[in-house]
C-alpha positions as CSV (number, residue, x, y, z in Angstrom):
1,M,-15.2,-4.1,5.0
2,K,-13.6,-4.0,1.6
3,I,-10.9,-1.6,0.5
4,N,-11.2,-0.1,-3.0
5,G,-7.4,0.0,-3.7
6,S,-7.6,1.8,-7.0
7,S,-9.4,4.7,-5.4
8,F,-6.6,5.1,-2.9
9,V,-4.1,5.1,-5.8
10,K,-6.1,7.8,-7.5
11,A,-6.4,9.9,-4.3
12,R,-2.6,9.6,-3.7
13,E,-1.8,10.6,-7.3
14,S,-4.2,13.5,-7.1
15,H,-2.2,14.8,-4.2
16,L,1.0,14.3,-6.3
17,L,2.4,11.9,-3.8
18,G,4.5,8.8,-4.4
19,V,3.9,5.6,-2.4
20,L,6.8,6.2,-0.1
21,E,5.8,9.8,0.5
22,L,2.3,9.0,1.5
23,A,3.5,6.1,3.6
24,N,5.8,8.4,5.5
25,K,3.0,11.1,5.8
26,A,0.6,8.5,7.2
27,D,3.2,7.0,9.5
28,V,2.7,3.5,8.0
29,T,5.1,1.2,6.3
30,F,5.5,1.0,2.5
31,K,4.3,-2.5,2.7
32,T,1.1,-1.5,4.5
33,L,0.3,1.2,2.0
34,S,1.0,-1.2,-0.8
35,R,-1.6,-3.6,0.7
36,V,-4.1,-0.7,0.9
37,E,-3.6,0.1,-2.7
38,K,-4.0,-3.5,-3.7
39,G,-7.3,-3.7,-1.8
40,Q,-5.9,-6.2,0.7
41,S,-6.7,-6.2,4.4
42,V,-4.8,-4.0,6.8
43,K,-5.3,-3.0,10.4
44,L,-8.1,-0.5,10.9
45,V,-5.7,1.9,12.6
46,S,-3.4,1.9,9.6
47,L,-6.3,2.4,7.2
48,R,-7.4,5.4,9.3
49,K,-3.9,6.9,9.2
50,V,-3.8,6.6,5.4
51,I,-7.2,8.2,5.0
52,K,-6.3,11.0,7.4
53,A,-3.0,11.6,5.5
54,L,-5.1,12.0,2.3
55,G,-7.0,14.8,4.1
56,L,-10.2,12.8,4.4
57,T,-12.4,11.5,7.2
58,I,-13.7,7.9,7.3
59,E,-17.1,9.2,6.3
60,E,-15.7,11.0,3.3
61,A,-13.7,7.9,2.3
62,M,-16.9,5.8,2.6
63,A,-18.9,8.4,0.5
64,K,-16.2,8.2,-2.2
65,R,-16.5,4.3,-2.0
66,M,-12.8,4.0,-1.0
67,I,-14.0,1.7,1.7
68,I,-17.1,-0.3,1.4
69,M,-19.0,-1.9,4.3
70,E,-20.0,-5.5,3.4
71,N,-23.7,-4.8,3.7
72,D,-23.4,-1.8,1.3
73,D,-21.8,-4.1,-1.3
74,K,-25.1,-5.4,-2.5
75,K,-26.6,-2.0,-3.4
């Protein structure tokens, strides 16, 4: 699974949230959210919290290409 960090930044900004605000809302650390926004690996539970805090489901995040399954990468 790959994380499209820039799409998380855009989603956060569209909600008019700062990094620290979203991190608090998602109950993850600033460092964890920064890793998500850089497209770096994080624990699945943390990624799920961030997606939920943005008001999305995993399926919606996948449809928006925020997270990309490795086998979908070749499409």
